[in-house]
C-alpha positions as CSV (number, residue, x, y, z in Angstrom):
1,X,-10.4,-2.4,83.5
2,X,-12.3,0.0,81.4
3,X,-12.7,-1.0,77.8
4,X,-11.9,1.5,75.1
5,X,-12.8,0.9,71.8
6,X,-11.5,3.3,69.0
7,X,-13.1,3.7,65.2
8,X,-10.6,4.3,62.7
9,X,-10.4,4.4,58.9
10,X,-7.7,3.6,56.6
11,X,-8.5,5.1,52.8
12,X,-5.5,4.8,50.2
13,X,-6.0,5.9,46.8
14,X,-5.1,4.1,43.7
15,X,-5.8,5.3,40.3
16,X,-6.5,3.1,37.1
17,X,-6.3,5.2,34.3
18,X,-8.0,4.2,30.8
19,X,-4.5,3.7,28.8
20,X,-3.9,0.6,27.0
21,X,-0.3,-0.4,28.4
22,X,-0.1,-3.4,30.2
23,X,2.6,-1.8,32.5
24,X,1.7,-1.7,36.2
25,X,1.1,1.6,37.6
26,X,3.8,2.5,40.5
27,X,2.1,3.4,43.8
28,X,5.5,4.4,45.2
29,X,4.5,8.1,44.7
30,X,1.4,7.5,46.8
31,X,2.1,7.9,50.7
32,X,1.4,4.8,52.8
33,X,2.3,6.7,56.3
34,X,-0.7,6.1,58.6
35,X,-1.3,9.3,60.8
36,X,-3.8,8.2,63.5
37,X,-6.5,10.0,63.9
38,X,-9.4,9.5,65.9
39,X,-11.6,9.1,63.1
40,X,-10.4,8.7,59.7
41,X,-6.9,8.7,57.8
42,X,-6.9,9.4,53.9
43,X,-3.6,9.5,51.8
44,X,-4.7,10.8,48.4
45,X,-2.9,10.3,45.2
46,X,-4.3,11.3,41.9
47,X,-3.6,10.2,38.2
48,X,-5.8,10.4,34.7
49,X,-5.5,8.7,31.1
50,X,-6.8,10.0,27.9
51,X,-6.8,8.7,24.6
52,X,-4.0,10.9,23.5
53,X,-2.1,8.9,26.4
54,X,-3.1,5.6,25.0
55,X,-1.4,6.3,21.7
56,X,1.7,7.8,23.7
57,X,2.2,4.8,25.5
58,X,1.8,2.5,22.5
59,X,5.6,3.9,21.2
60,X,4.5,3.0,17.6
61,X,3.5,4.4,14.3
62,X,0.4,2.5,13.4
63,X,-1.7,5.2,15.5
64,X,-1.2,8.9,15.0
65,X,-2.4,11.9,16.2
66,X,-4.1,14.7,14.6
67,X,-3.7,17.2,17.6
68,X,-5.1,20.4,15.4
69,X,-8.0,18.5,14.9
70,X,-8.3,16.6,18.4
71,X,-8.5,13.5,16.7
72,X,-6.3,10.2,16.3
73,X,-6.2,7.6,13.2
74,X,-4.7,4.1,12.5
75,X,-2.8,3.8,9.6
76,X,-0.4,2.0,6.9
77,X,1.0,2.5,3.8
78,X,2.3,0.5,0.7
79,X,3.9,1.9,-2.3
80,X,5.1,0.4,-5.8
81,X,6.5,1.7,-9.3
82,X,4.7,0.7,-12.4
83,X,6.6,0.4,-15.8
84,X,4.7,-0.3,-18.9
85,X,4.6,-3.8,-20.7
86,X,3.4,-2.1,-24.0
87,X,5.1,-3.8,-27.3
88,X,3.7,-1.6,-29.6
89,X,6.8,-0.3,-30.6
90,X,8.5,-3.2,-30.6
91,X,8.3,-4.8,-33.9
92,X,8.7,-3.2,-37.3
93,X,6.8,-4.4,-40.3
94,X,7.9,-7.5,-42.3
95,X,8.1,-6.6,-45.9
96,X,9.5,-8.3,-49.1
97,X,11.0,-6.9,-51.9
98,X,12.2,-8.2,-55.6
99,X,15.1,-6.3,-57.1
100,X,16.0,-6.6,-61.1
101,X,19.6,-6.6,-61.4
102,X,18.6,-5.1,-65.4
103,X,17.8,-1.9,-63.7
104,X,20.9,-1.3,-62.1
105,X,23.2,1.0,-64.2
106,X,26.2,-1.0,-63.1
107,X,24.8,-4.3,-64.2
108,X,27.1,-5.8,-66.8
109,X,25.8,-5.8,-70.4
110,X,24.6,-7.2,-72.8
111,X,22.3,-9.4,-70.7
112,X,22.2,-12.9,-71.6
113,X,26.1,-13.3,-72.3
114,X,28.6,-14.8,-69.6
115,X,30.2,-12.1,-67.6
116,X,34.4,-11.9,-67.8
117,X,35.8,-14.1,-65.1
118,X,37.5,-12.0,-62.5
119,X,35.3,-8.8,-63.6
120,X,34.1,-6.8,-60.3
121,X,30.9,-4.8,-59.9
122,X,28.5,-3.3,-57.3
123,X,24.8,-3.4,-57.6
124,X,23.0,-1.1,-55.4
125,X,19.4,-1.5,-54.1
126,X,17.9,1.2,-52.4
127,X,14.4,0.7,-50.5
128,X,12.2,2.0,-48.1
129,X,11.6,0.3,-45.0
130,X,8.2,0.6,-43.3
131,X,8.1,0.7,-39.7
132,X,4.1,0.5,-40.1
133,X,3.4,2.3,-36.6
134,X,0.6,4.5,-37.4
135,X,-2.7,2.9,-37.0
136,X,-6.5,4.0,-37.5
137,X,-9.7,2.4,-36.4
138,X,-11.1,-0.4,-38.6
139,X,-14.7,1.1,-38.0
140,X,-14.6,4.6,-37.8
141,X,-11.3,5.4,-39.6
142,X,-10.1,7.6,-37.0
143,X,-6.3,7.9,-36.0
144,X,-5.3,6.3,-33.2
145,X,-1.4,6.3,-33.3
146,X,0.7,8.4,-35.1
147,X,4.4,8.0,-34.5
148,X,6.6,11.1,-35.6
149,X,9.9,10.1,-34.1
150,X,11.4,7.3,-32.0
151,X,14.7,6.8,-30.2
152,X,16.0,3.4,-30.1
153,X,18.8,1.8,-28.1
154,X,19.0,-1.5,-29.9
155,X,17.1,-3.6,-32.6
156,X,17.6,-6.7,-34.4
157,X,17.4,-6.7,-38.4
158,X,16.5,-9.6,-40.5
159,X,17.1,-9.9,-44.3
160,X,16.7,-13.3,-46.4
161,X,18.1,-13.2,-49.6
162,X,17.0,-15.8,-52.5
163,X,17.8,-15.5,-56.3
164,X,15.6,-16.1,-59.5
165,X,17.2,-16.9,-62.9
166,X,20.5,-16.1,-61.7
167,X,23.4,-18.7,-61.5
168,X,26.7,-17.8,-59.8
169,X,28.5,-20.1,-61.8
170,X,31.5,-20.0,-59.0
171,X,31.2,-15.9,-58.1
172,X,31.7,-14.3,-55.2
173,X,28.7,-12.6,-54.0
174,X,28.7,-10.0,-51.1
175,X,25.8,-8.2,-49.3
176,X,26.3,-4.8,-47.3
177,X,23.1,-3.2,-45.5
178,X,23.1,0.4,-44.2
179,X,20.5,3.0,-43.0
180,X,21.9,6.3,-45.2
181,X,19.3,8.5,-43.4
182,X,20.0,7.6,-39.8
183,X,22.7,9.7,-38.6
184,X,23.8,7.8,-35.9
185,X,24.6,4.6,-37.8
186,X,26.5,7.1,-40.9
187,X,29.5,4.7,-41.7
188,X,28.1,1.6,-40.4
189,X,27.3,-1.0,-42.5
190,X,26.8,-5.0,-42.0
191,X,27.9,-7.6,-44.3
192,X,27.3,-11.2,-45.5
193,X,28.3,-13.6,-48.2
194,X,25.4,-14.8,-50.1
195,X,25.0,-18.4,-51.3
196,X,23.2,-19.1,-54.5
197,X,21.0,-21.7,-52.9
198,X,19.5,-18.8,-50.6
199,X,21.0,-16.8,-47.6
200,X,19.3,-15.8,-43.9
201,X,21.0,-12.7,-42.7
202,X,20.4,-11.2,-39.0
203,X,22.2,-8.9,-36.7
204,X,21.7,-6.5,-33.8
205,X,22.2,-2.8,-34.0
206,X,23.4,-1.7,-30.5
207,X,24.1,2.0,-31.2
208,X,21.3,4.0,-30.0
209,X,19.7,5.7,-33.3
210,X,16.7,8.2,-33.9
211,X,14.3,7.8,-36.4
212,X,12.6,10.7,-37.7
213,X,9.3,10.0,-40.2
214,X,7.9,12.4,-42.3
215,X,4.3,13.0,-42.5
216,X,2.2,10.4,-43.8
217,X,4.2,6.8,-43.2
218,X,7.1,5.5,-40.8
219,X,9.4,5.2,-43.4
220,X,13.6,5.1,-43.6
221,X,15.7,4.5,-46.1
222,X,17.7,1.1,-46.6
223,X,20.5,0.5,-49.0
224,X,21.8,-2.7,-49.7
225,X,24.9,-3.1,-52.4
226,X,25.8,-6.5,-53.9
227,X,29.4,-6.8,-54.9
228,X,30.1,-9.2,-57.3
229,X,33.7,-10.8,-58.1
230,X,32.6,-13.3,-61.2
231,X,33.2,-16.7,-61.5
232,X,33.7,-18.9,-64.6
233,X,30.0,-19.3,-65.6
234,X,28.1,-15.9,-64.4
235,X,25.1,-15.0,-66.3
236,X,22.9,-12.3,-65.8
237,X,19.6,-11.9,-67.7
238,X,16.4,-9.6,-68.5
239,X,14.4,-11.6,-65.6
240,X,17.6,-12.0,-63.3
241,X,16.4,-10.7,-59.5
242,X,17.6,-10.7,-55.9
243,X,14.9,-11.2,-54.0
244,X,14.0,-10.2,-50.4
245,X,11.4,-12.3,-49.3
246,X,11.8,-10.9,-45.7
247,X,13.0,-7.6,-44.6
248,X,12.1,-6.9,-40.6
249,X,13.6,-4.7,-38.0
250,X,12.6,-6.1,-34.8
251,X,13.0,-6.6,-30.8
252,X,13.1,-2.8,-31.1
253,X,14.0,-1.4,-27.3
254,X,12.8,2.0,-27.6
255,X,14.0,4.7,-25.3
256,X,11.6,7.8,-26.4
257,X,8.8,8.3,-28.8
258,X,6.8,11.0,-30.0
259,X,3.7,11.3,-31.3
260,X,-0.1,10.5,-30.8
261,X,-0.7,7.3,-29.0
262,X,-4.2,7.2,-28.5
263,X,-4.7,3.4,-29.1
264,X,-6.3,2.0,-25.9
265,X,-4.4,-1.0,-25.3
266,X,-3.2,-2.2,-22.1
267,X,-0.3,-0.1,-20.4
268,X,0.4,-3.1,-17.7
269,X,-1.6,-5.0,-15.4
270,X,-0.8,-6.8,-12.1
271,X,-2.1,-8.3,-8.9
272,X,-1.0,-6.7,-5.6
273,X,-1.2,-7.8,-1.9
274,X,-0.6,-5.7,0.7
275,X,0.3,-7.3,4.1
276,X,-1.4,-5.6,7.1
277,X,1.5,-4.5,9.4
278,X,1.4,-7.2,12.1
279,X,1.4,-4.8,15.1
280,X,-1.8,-3.3,13.9
281,X,-4.4,-5.6,15.1
282,X,-2.1,-8.1,17.2
283,X,-0.5,-5.8,19.9
284,X,-2.1,-6.7,23.1
285,X,-4.0,-3.5,23.2
286,X,-5.9,-4.1,20.1
287,X,-6.6,-7.7,19.7
288,X,-9.5,-9.3,20.9
289,X,-11.2,-6.4,19.8
290,X,-14.0,-5.9,17.6
291,X,-13.2,-2.4,16.0
292,X,-15.8,-1.4,13.2
293,X,-14.4,1.8,11.8
294,X,-17.2,4.1,10.5
295,X,-15.4,5.3,7.5
296,X,-11.7,3.8,6.8
297,X,-10.0,5.8,4.1
298,X,-8.3,4.3,1.1
299,X,-6.1,6.9,-0.9
300,X,-4.2,6.4,-3.8
301,X,-1.7,8.8,-4.7
302,X,0.3,9.0,-8.4
303,X,2.8,10.8,-10.0
304,X,3.4,9.4,-13.6
305,X,6.5,10.6,-16.1
306,X,4.3,9.1,-19.1
307,X,3.6,12.0,-21.5
308,X,0.0,9.9,-22.0
309,X,-3.1,10.2,-20.8
310,X,-3.9,7.0,-18.8
311,X,-6.8,4.9,-16.8
312,X,-5.9,2.9,-13.6
313,X,-8.8,0.5,-13.2
314,X,-9.0,-1.0,-10.0
315,X,-10.5,-4.4,-10.6
316,X,-11.0,-5.2,-7.2
317,X,-10.1,-4.2,-3.8
318,X,-10.5,-6.6,-0.9
319,X,-9.7,-7.4,2.6
320,X,-8.5,-10.9,3.7
321,X,-8.6,-12.3,7.3
322,X,-6.4,-15.0,8.7
323,X,-9.0,-17.7,8.1
324,X,-9.2,-16.7,4.4
325,X,-12.5,-14.9,4.7
326,X,-13.0,-12.1,2.2
327,X,-14.6,-8.6,2.2
328,X,-14.7,-6.4,-1.1
329,X,-14.8,-2.5,-1.5
330,X,-18.2,-1.8,-3.4
331,X,-18.5,1.0,-6.0
332,X,-22.3,1.3,-6.6
333,X,-22.4,-2.3,-6.4
334,X,-19.3,-2.9,-8.7
335,X,-16.1,-4.2,-7.6
336,X,-14.5,-2.2,-10.2
337,X,-13.5,1.5,-10.2
338,X,-11.5,3.5,-13.1
339,X,-9.1,6.6,-12.0
340,X,-8.1,8.6,-14.9
341,X,-4.2,9.8,-14.6
342,X,-3.3,12.7,-16.4
343,X,0.0,12.9,-18.5
344,X,3.0,14.3,-17.3
345,X,3.1,18.3,-18.6
346,X,6.5,18.3,-20.0
347,X,9.6,16.1,-21.0
348,X,11.0,14.9,-17.8
349,X,7.8,16.2,-15.6
350,X,5.4,14.2,-13.8
351,X,1.9,14.8,-13.3
352,X,0.1,13.9,-9.5
353,X,-3.5,12.6,-9.5
354,X,-5.1,11.4,-5.9
355,X,-8.3,9.5,-5.1
356,X,-10.1,9.0,-1.8
357,X,-12.3,6.0,-1.3
358,X,-14.2,5.9,2.0
359,X,-17.6,4.7,3.1
360,X,-19.9,6.8,0.6
361,X,-17.1,6.2,-2.3
362,X,-16.4,2.3,-1.9
363,X,-18.2,1.2,1.1
364,X,-14.8,1.1,2.8
365,X,-16.6,0.2,6.1
366,X,-17.1,-3.3,4.7
367,X,-13.3,-4.2,4.6
368,X,-13.1,-4.0,8.2
369,X,-16.0,-6.3,9.2
370,X,-13.2,-9.0,9.8
371,X,-9.9,-8.4,11.3
372,X,-7.7,-8.2,8.2
373,X,-4.4,-9.7,7.6
374,X,-4.0,-8.2,4.2
375,X,-5.0,-6.5,1.4
376,X,-5.5,-7.2,-2.2
377,X,-6.3,-5.4,-4.9
378,X,-5.9,-6.4,-9.2
379,X,-5.7,-3.4,-11.2
380,X,-4.7,-2.8,-15.0
381,X,-3.2,0.6,-16.7
382,X,-4.6,1.4,-20.1
383,X,-4.0,4.6,-22.3
384,X,-6.7,6.9,-22.5
385,X,-7.7,9.1,-25.4
386,X,-8.3,12.9,-24.0
387,X,-10.1,15.2,-25.9
388,X,-7.9,18.1,-27.2
389,X,-4.7,16.1,-27.0
390,X,-3.3,14.9,-29.9
391,X,0.6,15.2,-29.0
392,X,2.2,12.8,-26.6
393,X,5.8,11.4,-25.4
394,X,6.6,8.2,-24.0
395,X,10.1,7.8,-22.4
396,X,11.5,5.0,-20.9
397,X,11.9,3.8,-18.2
398,X,8.0,4.7,-17.7
399,X,7.3,5.2,-14.0
400,X,4.1,5.4,-12.1
401,X,4.6,5.7,-8.5
402,X,1.7,4.6,-6.8
403,X,1.4,5.4,-3.1
404,X,-1.2,3.5,-1.0
405,X,-2.4,5.1,2.3
406,X,-5.1,3.4,4.5
407,X,-6.2,5.5,7.3
408,X,-8.7,4.5,9.9
409,X,-10.0,7.7,12.1
410,X,-11.3,6.5,15.5
411,X,-14.6,7.0,14.6
412,X,-16.6,3.9,15.2
413,X,-20.2,2.0,14.1
414,X,-22.4,0.5,16.9
415,X,-21.4,-2.9,17.6
416,X,-17.7,-2.1,18.3
417,X,-16.3,-3.3,21.3
418,X,-12.5,-2.1,22.7
419,X,-10.9,-3.8,25.7
420,X,-8.4,-2.0,28.3
421,X,-6.6,-3.5,30.9
422,X,-4.5,-1.7,33.6
423,X,-2.6,-4.0,36.6
424,X,-2.2,-1.6,39.6
425,X,0.3,-2.4,42.4
426,X,-1.5,-2.9,45.6
427,X,0.2,-4.8,48.1
428,X,-2.3,-5.1,50.8
429,X,-0.1,-6.1,53.8
430,X,2.2,-3.4,52.9
431,X,-0.8,-0.6,53.1
432,X,-2.7,-2.0,56.1
433,X,-0.4,-4.4,57.4
434,X,0.7,-5.1,61.3
435,X,3.5,-2.9,60.6
436,X,1.3,0.1,60.3
437,X,-1.2,-0.9,63.1
438,X,-1.2,-0.9,66.3
439,X,-1.0,-4.5,68.0
440,X,-4.6,-3.8,69.7
441,X,-5.8,-2.8,66.4
442,X,-8.8,-5.3,64.9
443,X,-10.0,-5.1,61.2
444,X,-13.6,-5.6,60.7
445,X,-14.2,-4.2,57.2
446,X,-12.0,-4.0,53.9
447,X,-13.7,-1.6,51.3
448,X,-12.2,-1.7,47.6
449,X,-13.9,1.5,46.2
450,X,-14.1,2.2,42.3
451,X,-14.9,5.8,41.4
452,X,-15.3,6.4,37.8
453,X,-15.5,9.2,35.3
454,X,-16.3,8.3,31.9
455,X,-15.8,11.0,29.3
456,X,-16.2,8.6,26.2
457,X,-19.1,8.8,24.2
458,X,-20.3,5.0,24.6
459,X,-20.6,3.0,27.9
460,X,-18.0,0.6,29.2
461,X,-18.6,-2.5,31.2
462,X,-16.0,-2.9,34.1
463,X,-14.4,-5.9,35.4
464,X,-12.1,-6.0,38.5
465,X,-10.1,-8.8,39.5
466,X,-7.8,-8.7,43.1
467,X,-4.9,-11.0,42.6
468,X,-2.4,-12.5,45.0
469,X,1.3,-12.7,44.4
470,X,1.3,-15.6,41.7
471,X,-1.3,-13.9,39.8
472,X,-3.8,-16.1,41.2
473,X,-7.5,-14.3,41.6
474,X,-8.5,-13.8,45.2
475,X,-11.8,-12.0,44.1
476,X,-13.7,-11.0,40.9
477,X,-16.2,-8.7,40.0
478,X,-17.9,-8.8,36.4
479,X,-20.3,-6.8,34.5
480,X,-20.4,-3.6,36.0
481,X,-21.8,-1.0,33.7
482,X,-20.3,2.8,33.4
483,X,-22.7,4.7,31.8
484,X,-21.3,6.7,28.6
485,X,-20.7,10.5,28.7
486,X,-23.6,12.6,27.4
487,X,-23.0,13.4,23.6
488,X,-24.1,15.5,20.8
489,X,-25.9,14.8,17.5
490,X,-22.4,14.2,16.2
491,X,-21.4,11.5,18.4
492,X,-19.0,13.7,20.3
493,X,-18.9,14.1,24.1
494,X,-20.4,17.3,26.1
495,X,-20.1,15.9,29.5
496,X,-18.5,13.1,31.5
497,X,-20.7,10.9,33.9
498,X,-19.8,9.9,37.1
499,X,-20.4,6.2,38.6
500,X,-19.1,4.2,41.6
501,X,-19.3,0.6,42.7
502,X,-17.2,-1.3,45.8
503,X,-15.9,-4.5,46.7
504,X,-16.8,-5.2,50.5
505,X,-14.9,-7.6,52.7
506,X,-15.6,-8.6,56.5
507,X,-15.0,-11.9,58.7
508,X,-12.8,-14.4,57.4
509,X,-12.8,-12.5,53.9
510,X,-10.3,-10.0,55.5
511,X,-7.8,-12.9,55.8
512,X,-7.7,-13.7,52.2
513,X,-7.7,-10.2,50.6
514,X,-4.8,-9.3,53.1
515,X,-2.8,-11.4,50.3
516,X,-3.8,-9.1,47.6
517,X,-0.8,-7.8,45.7
518,X,-2.5,-6.3,42.6
519,X,-5.7,-5.1,41.2
520,X,-6.4,-5.7,37.7
521,X,-8.9,-3.8,35.8
522,X,-10.2,-4.5,32.8
523,X,-12.8,-2.1,30.5
524,X,-14.7,-3.1,27.8
525,X,-15.6,-0.3,25.6
526,X,-18.9,-0.9,23.9
527,X,-20.0,1.3,21.0
528,X,-24.0,0.4,21.5
529,X,-25.4,3.6,23.1
530,X,-26.1,5.3,19.9
531,X,-27.2,2.8,17.4
532,X,-28.0,5.4,14.6
533,X,-24.8,7.5,14.6
534,X,-21.2,6.8,14.8
535,X,-19.1,7.3,18.0
536,X,-16.3,9.9,17.3
537,X,-13.2,9.7,19.9
538,X,-10.7,12.6,20.8
539,X,-7.9,12.7,21.9
540,X,-9.2,14.4,25.0
541,X,-11.5,11.9,25.9
542,X,-10.8,9.9,29.0
543,X,-12.3,6.9,31.2
544,X,-10.5,7.4,34.8
545,X,-10.9,4.9,37.5
546,X,-9.7,5.9,41.0
547,X,-9.4,3.2,43.2
548,X,-9.2,3.5,47.2
549,X,-8.8,0.8,49.9
550,X,-10.9,1.6,52.9
551,X,-10.2,-0.4,56.3
552,X,-12.3,0.0,59.2
553,X,-12.0,-1.3,62.6
554,X,-11.2,-0.8,66.6
555,X,-9.0,-1.6,69.4
556,X,-9.3,-5.2,71.1
557,X,-8.5,-4.0,74.7
558,X,-7.7,-7.5,75.7
559,X,-4.5,-7.2,73.5
560,X,-4.0,-4.0,75.5
561,X,-1.3,-4.1,78.5
562,X,-3.4,-1.4,79.8
């Protein structure tokens, strides 16, 4: 019988894109029909993945696109509202007074004689209470604080009464306190029965009120009326006095204040911990990578309703990884940085300030030399004197709205490494199995080809794994170098590079490879080609792999009936 040999080739094109999702690529769209030809059969499929497709496949918010500039960046945000803890208006001064009863026109005369039992009279003491808010520098004498007006929501008044050379002799004495200059408190007074041995009196004013201060002090009038019902043995003398060893308005809860508040005391302070969103570095596409961001941006945005200039001082900014290792931002070798905040321009208005920290201003790249699990920063806010500004307002609640934005553009330093993986469905028995071939066919060679096009600014190292139905590795190839695309001085790709490698199987290997169900491709993107320049990744950059299965064989005439 005449021997007949027929050479043939079967090529099925599979594509491995560089995108970072772990979903399998469905090859149903790639034709698997074998069209017999005397030399070659080539079903072809084409696909490509770019950095932009990587981001789209993440289906999350941690990586954002800047389509206009053809770039992308990772980011996360945090915010807080700061209220002041200043107590400078919370306490009025402690004063003491001595009131000689003889000076009151209503004091019974003559002094030194017994006052008729049952007689009634009222003595009135008028005094000036000093809140004592104004302050001057002890060394220079410069004005640091001046209060022109204050609105108080509530306060507690303390008055202690004692008596000198005044024996009650069974008399009833009642004290009533009022504030005649405060319009909201007109008609109100607070009374207590006094004891000859002394009386401590306190009460809370719950009615909001306004105190206007005249130039030269922080005074308001206070009136105390003493109503006497004489007992059987009441005597008043030349030196009889009613004393107030303590008069104090305290626990002042102010709502608004106007004046000049240049005293550089502390507005507030705190420690702030900002958890890094767990998906940022723990998603499969990002974990086990070494992302050395070239110039991460840490942005503070402030809005303040405080009518006083302030300094927001960051005492330190640090990143902390899961093991507690720390990295700090650095400002010319210092951990701290002061951000001046403008005063609100009008009552009810807000000021806006923004500050950017990056590689040059803050050494922010150092924060990502570890894989941060959280960011933390300590801060304090202090009043700032601003030249030419002598009138301030302070309304509560004070709100300083702080928004923190951490933005990490896809620009990397040398030493960075990023791993992409993709699994391709590639059932060899379906692609070139017996149901596709004549009975007489004999396979002599299976060749799996990888045609790569690298349009990234750095090289990649390829790994290929052929898997069976249980994901056991039938064969693997490691450390295949795929050279970087050509780049310019700015680390931008100007021209892609092409490369190929293949896996060849003959003899007994073919039977094993016929069990292949998947091809797992892993590329380790390594930023080490350009040690003196950062590497810029753009949305349009890509790494494409075209994977083909090529089978070659002949016809075994011993299996033919002819």
